[in-house]
N, C-alpha and C positions, 0 to 999 in steps of 0.2 A: 774645433779645427777641421774635423773631417767634412762637415757640411761646407765649410769655406773652400776646402780643396776641391770638392765636387763642383761647386758653383764656378770656381775658377776654370776647371776643365771644360765646362759647358760653354764658355764664352764664344768660341768659334761657331758652334752649332747655332747658338742663339742669334748671332749676326747673320748667318746664312738664312735662317728661317725668316728673319725680319725683312730680307730683300727678295725672298722667293716669289717668283711670278711678276716682279716689277719690270716695267718697260725701261728702256734706256732714258726715255723722256722723263719718267718718274724719278729715276735715280739721279738725273742731272738737274732736276728742278730745284731752284732756289726760291724759298718763300719770300725773301726780301734781298735787296742788293748786299746787305751786310750779314746775311745768314748763309750758313753752309748748306750745300746740297747733300743728299745721302752719299753720293760718290765722295765728296770731300770729307764727310764724317768718317767714312770707312778708312780713308787714307790716314786721317788724323788718329783714329783709334790704333792703327798699326804703328804709326810713328811714336805714339805715346807708349805703346807696348815695347818698342825697341829700347827706349830710354828706361822704362820701368824694369824690364828684365835685367838690365845691367845693374840697376840699383838693388834689386832683390838679391842678385848674386853677390854684389859687393858687401851687403850687410851680413850675409852668411860667411863670406870668405875673409873679410878684413875686420879688424877691431875698431868699432865705432867710426866707420868711414864717413867722409864728407859726401853728401848727396847733392846733385845738381839737377834743377828742373830745366825745362826748355820753354821757350816763348812760342806757344802754339799758334798764335796769330801770325808771327813772323814766318814760321815754318809753312803755314798754309798759303800765305801771300807770296813768299819768296821762292818756294820750291815748286810752283806751278802745279798744285794739286790736281787741277783739271786735266793736265796732260799725263798724269801718272796712271799706270796700269792697275786698275782696281783688283783684278784677279791675282796679280802677283802680290799685291799687298795683303789680300785676304789669306793667301797661301803662307806668306811670311808670318802673319798673325798666328795662324794655325801651328806653324813650326815653332814659333817662340813659345807658345803655350805648351805644346807637347814636349819641348826641350826641358821645361821646368818640372814635368811630371815625375821623373825619377828622383829629383831633388825633394819634391814635396812628399813623395811616398816614404822617404827615409828621414824626414824632418823630425827632429826631437823637440820636446817641449822647451828645452833650454834654447835651442836654435830659434824657435819662434819668438823668443824674447830678446834676441840680439837687436841692437839699435844702430841706426844710421842717423847722421846729423846733417841738417840742411844749413846753408850759409847763414840763414837768420837765426840759427841755433835751435830751431825746432827739432825735436827728437821723435823718431818713430821706430817702433819695433817692426821686425819682419812681418809679424802677424798683421799689424796695422797697415803696412804697405800692401800686403796681399789683399786685405779688405778693400783698400782703395782701388785695386785693379778690378775687383768684382764690381764695385760701385761704379767705376768709370764706364765699364761696358753697359751696365744697366741704365745709367744716365743717358748714354748715347743711343741706346735702344729706344728710350722714351723720346729722345730728340728725333730719331728716325720716324717714329709713329706720328709725331707732330708734323713733320715734313710731308709724310704721306697724306695726312688729313688735309693739310693746306693745299696740296696738289689737287685732291678730290674736290675741295671747295672751289678752287680756281677754275675747275673744269665745268662747273655748273652755270657759269655766267656766259 
């Protein structure tokens, strides 16, 4: 669990490092009309973190709470991600992660096993939900690398 907590705490730094030195053109580049730009990925990661932080706290505070997901495509399409302030969202991501640190520092092994239940009846422990948060950032870091590579390949033509 300690390694998981450390990885969770590094999420913001890893996102920052992934975009360090990129131009606005690179950050706004979409590899295909139906693919997200790095800018959109970062907004999405923060929106997802807003929802996930609430779920994590719910699982710790309430007895087997109902958990709700969000439609990421609807959010990206209907909230005008391209117009949102990336720096504000990155700061919000950082604050959300840091707000969880005192909770994680005092987390007991019993608390890590507390469960939340999704509408489809899928059950997840706090630890599993935290693992998903770490995986989520890692998956999007891989996606950012793919977009960067696609941008570079597009520039050679």
